[in-house]
N, C-alpha and C positions, 0 to 999 in steps of 0.2 A: 570440452563439451562433446557428448555423443550426439548422434543425429536424432535420438528419440528420448524425450521425457527425462532429461538429465538435470542434475543440480547445476546451478551457476557458480561462479567463483565467490569466495567470501563465506563459504559454508563452514562455520566454526561454532561448535556447541559448547565452548569453554568460556563464553562471554557473560558479562553481567548485563542485565537489562535495566533500562532507566525508567521503568514504570512498574506499578504493582497492580496485578489483577488476577482473576481466577484462571489458573492454567488448566483447569479441569472441565471446561465447558464441553458438554457433549453435543452431538448433532442430532436433534430430534426432528420428527416429521411435521410437527405443528398441525396435526389433523390428518396427516397422511397415514395409510395403513402401515403396520409393522413391516420392516424391510425396505420401505420406500423413504429413505432418509436423505435429506438434501443438505449439503454443507452450508448453503446460504440461508438455511432456516434452522439454526441451532436451538437446542432446548435451553433457553435462558430462564432461570427461575431464581427466586430469593434463596440465598444460601448464607451460612455463617461466614464471617470474614476469613479469608485464607491467610496463610503465613505471609504472603507477599503484600496483601492489603494491610495487615497489621504492621509490617516492617515499614511500609510507606508512611503510615500514620505516625509511627514512632520517630522516623527521621524528620518529618515535618514538625512534630512537637519539639524535638531537640533543637532544630534550627531556630525556632521561635524562642525557646528557653535560653539559648546561648546569645540571643540578640543579633544573630546573623541576618535574619529577615524578620519583619513584623508579620503578624497574622494577616493584615490587610495586604501587604506586598505578596504574600504567598497566595492569598485568595485571588488577587488581580492577575497573577501569572497563570494560575489554573484556569481562570475565566477566559483569558486570552487564548490559551491552548484549546479550550472547549469551543471557542467561537470560530476557529479556523475552518476553512471550507476548501473544496477542490479548485477554487477559482484561480489561485496563484499558479498551481501546476498547469491548469488549462491555458493560462496566458503564455507560459513557457512553450507548451506544445504548439499553440497557434502561431507564435513567432517562429518556431523552428520550421513549421510547414511553409511559411512564407519566405524565410531568409536562410538559404543554405549555409551561409557563413556562421550565422548564429547557431544553427543546428550542430555544426561541427564543434563549436565552443561548448554547447550544452552536453554533447556526448563526451567531451573531454573533461568537463568539470561543471556539474549541475549547479553547485553552490555559487560559483563565480558567475555563471550565466544568469542565475536568478538575481544576483546583485546588480547586474547590468540593467535590469528592469525595476530596480528598487525593491526587490523582494528579499526578505531575510529568510533563507532556507535553514538557518541554524548552523551549529558548528560540526555536526556529524556529517562526514562525506556522503553524498548521494550520487549514485551512478545511474545514468539513463541507458536503457537497453532498447534498441530500435526494432520495431516490427517491420518486416519486409514481406514481399510476396512469397519468399521462400522460408521465412522464419517468424515464429510467434513466441513471445516471451510471457511468462507468468511469474508473479511475485508471491512469495510466502515467507513466513517466519516460523520455522518448525517448532521452536520452543515457546514463543508467546506471540507478541504483536509488534516487533520492531518494524518501523514504517515511517516514511517521510511526512510526519503530521503537519509540519508548517507549510507544506506544499499541497497536500491533497486531503487535509482534514483528518478527523479522528478515524481510526480503523473501524470498519463495521463489525458487528458482533460475529458474523460468520467467519471473518478473517482470523479471529481469536479462537474459534471453535476447534476442538480437537479433530473433528472429522475433516475440516478443510486442511489443517496443518499436516495431517498425515496423508490424506488421500491426494492432495496436490502433488506430493512426491511420488506416490505409488501408481496413481492412475489419473494423471492430469487431464487427458483427453475426455475421460468420462466425467470428471468434475466440470470441465468447460461445457460439455453438452448439457449438464443440469442447469447451467446458467444461460442456456440458449445459444451457446457459441460452439459451432462445429468447425474444427480445424482439419482440413484434408490430410490424409496420411502422407501425402507427398511433401507437406510443409513440416519443417523441423520444429519441434517444440522444446524450448529450454525453460527450466524451472530455476529461479534464482532465490536463494535462501538469505534473507536479510539478517543482519546481526546488529549488535549494539554499536559496532564500529563502522559499519557500512550498510547504507540503506539503498534500495533500488526503486526506480519508477520506470514504467513503460512509456516509450515514445511511440504511440500508435501510428498506424498508417493514416494518411489523409484520405477521407472517404471520397469515392466517386460522386460527382454531382456538386462538389463544393468549390469548383474552379473559380467561380465569380465572387466568392465570399471574401469579405474583409476580415481583419484580425479578430474583431469582436464577435462576428458571426461564427467564425471558426472555433473560437474559444467556447462558445455555447454548445458546440457539438461534443466537446471533450468532457467525459464524466470521470468520477472517481474510479469506477469499475474498469474503465478502459485504460486507466493509468496503473491499475493493478494487473490487468491482462485477462480478466474474466469476461470482458466484452470488447467490442470494437465500435468506434464512432460510426454513426450513420447519419445521412441526411434524411430528415423526416419526409 
């Protein structure tokens, strides 16, 4: 890792992704003047199905036709994925803030730490990267949207947008400022590129003013965006 705006480990562009979606989302301003485009406000519009969407549909149809799964089983699986939220990841973060031993286990193996709390993080390895006063971490998938969905819910549209996927690598501090997060120059910024074989989540710093809070209250401070690294938890 270099001290400024570098890729994290696991940067491999020769992987296959386990989801089908439009790889060509642009980043539009949504009412902003030309040249004032925000990665978190992509230009989402109705478009013809992409190659990846069609391939995903074909694989699903084939699984049903071969009797490997039923249409209802596939529907229920997709429904379960769509219903996930950041709550599971927030529980992990809150427990790590309160229990240093658990934090150590989480940093060593997120999936195993999640299992301790009865949370199924899936079979793909997830690595937690810890924010400190000297280091801030940011997560991206430069090819599409590899992301720990079972822990922090579905990826937001801006995470899949081309502007975020490219600019998070080229100019991460500028991207963070557009999210309202200013990282001082003295703080190292690391960008981690998720792949189909390794996902990342940020373990954010516990915010000042939360010293008297219990685990449930702490979990309520942890957001999806703070576990991606575009924001930081705050006490209201």
